[in-house]
C-alpha positions as CSV (number, residue, x, y, z in Angstrom):
1,M,1.6,0.3,-25.0
2,G,1.9,3.0,-22.4
3,S,-0.4,1.3,-19.9
4,H,1.5,-2.0,-20.2
5,L,4.7,-0.1,-19.3
6,N,3.0,1.5,-16.3
7,T,1.8,-1.9,-15.2
8,Q,5.3,-3.3,-15.5
9,L,6.8,-0.4,-13.6
10,G,4.0,-0.7,-11.0
11,R,4.9,-4.3,-10.4
12,Q,8.6,-3.6,-10.2
13,N,7.9,-0.8,-7.7
14,E,5.6,-3.0,-5.7
15,A,8.3,-5.7,-5.5
16,K,10.7,-3.0,-4.3
17,A,8.1,-2.0,-1.7
18,V,7.7,-5.6,-0.5
19,Q,11.4,-6.0,-0.2
20,F,11.7,-2.7,1.7
21,L,9.0,-3.9,4.2
22,L,10.7,-7.3,4.6
23,D,14.0,-5.6,5.3
24,Q,12.2,-3.5,8.0
25,G,11.1,-6.8,9.7
26,F,7.5,-6.8,8.3
27,E,5.7,-10.0,7.5
28,V,3.8,-9.6,4.2
29,L,0.4,-11.3,4.4
30,D,-1.3,-10.3,1.2
31,R,-0.7,-8.4,-2.0
32,N,-3.3,-6.8,-4.3
33,Y,-6.2,-7.7,-2.1
34,Y,-9.3,-6.7,-4.0
35,A,-12.7,-6.2,-2.4
36,K,-15.6,-5.7,-4.8
37,K,-17.1,-2.2,-4.8
38,L,-14.7,-1.1,-2.1
39,G,-11.2,-1.0,-3.6
40,E,-7.8,-2.6,-3.5
41,L,-5.1,-2.9,-0.9
42,D,-1.6,-3.0,-2.4
43,I,0.1,-4.7,0.5
44,V,-1.1,-6.1,3.8
45,A,1.7,-6.7,6.3
46,Q,2.2,-7.3,9.9
47,H,4.8,-5.8,12.2
48,E,5.0,-6.2,16.0
49,G,1.3,-7.1,16.4
50,V,0.1,-4.3,14.2
51,L,-1.6,-4.8,10.8
52,H,-0.3,-2.4,8.1
53,F,-2.4,-1.6,5.0
54,V,0.3,-0.2,2.7
55,E,-0.6,1.9,-0.3
56,V,2.3,2.0,-2.8
57,K,2.6,5.1,-5.0
58,S,5.2,5.7,-7.6
59,A,5.5,7.8,-10.7
60,K,7.9,9.1,-13.3
61,A,10.5,11.7,-12.4
62,D,8.6,14.8,-13.2
63,F,5.7,14.1,-10.9
64,D,5.6,13.5,-7.1
65,P,3.5,10.4,-6.6
66,I,2.4,11.5,-3.2
67,Y,-0.2,13.6,-5.0
68,N,-1.9,10.5,-6.3
69,F,-3.0,9.7,-2.8
70,T,-6.2,11.7,-2.6
71,P,-8.7,11.9,0.2
72,S,-11.1,9.7,-1.8
73,K,-8.4,7.2,-2.3
74,L,-7.7,7.2,1.4
75,R,-11.4,6.6,2.2
76,K,-11.4,3.6,-0.2
77,V,-8.3,2.2,1.5
78,I,-9.8,2.7,5.0
79,N,-13.1,1.0,3.9
80,T,-11.3,-1.9,2.3
81,A,-9.1,-2.3,5.4
82,H,-12.2,-2.6,7.6
83,F,-13.6,-5.1,5.2
84,Y,-10.4,-7.1,5.3
85,L,-10.3,-7.1,9.1
86,K,-13.9,-8.3,9.2
87,T,-13.6,-11.1,6.6
88,H,-10.4,-12.4,8.1
89,Q,-11.9,-12.1,11.6
90,L,-8.9,-10.2,12.8
91,D,-9.0,-8.0,15.9
92,L,-5.7,-6.2,15.7
93,P,-4.6,-2.6,15.8
94,F,-4.0,-1.4,12.3
95,S,-2.3,1.4,10.4
96,I,-2.9,2.8,7.0
97,D,0.5,3.5,5.5
98,L,1.9,5.1,2.4
99,L,5.0,3.9,0.7
100,V,6.2,6.4,-1.9
101,I,8.8,5.4,-4.5
102,R,10.7,8.2,-6.3
103,Q,13.3,6.6,-8.6
104,E,15.6,4.9,-6.1
105,E,14.3,6.7,-3.0
106,I,11.7,5.1,-0.8
107,E,9.7,7.1,1.7
108,F,7.6,5.2,4.2
109,I,4.8,7.2,5.9
110,E,3.1,5.3,8.7
111,N,-0.4,6.1,9.9
112,V,-1.5,8.6,7.2
113,T,-4.9,8.8,8.9
114,L,-3.6,10.6,11.9
């Protein structure tokens, strides 16, 4: 039961994240892009000629979801992003971003690799 609830919450929060990006003028290109053996990209969006690979993190009130974004998770996102660029034959500047949802607050951290 618990995991179903988390999946539902995750989907709701991802929808919130997509809406947030659209409101900021982003064009959403892909959601839940999965590359075998590499990992998954939550949202791929484009804004002013830059491709954004956005990782969405959310959690219940007593835990800051930013701690779910570990160095190994970041490596997976970077590798999957490179794979995405290659398979879509895109030659664009890109950014790995983190979108953290805490209840009703959304924090958007661009370029977490810097």
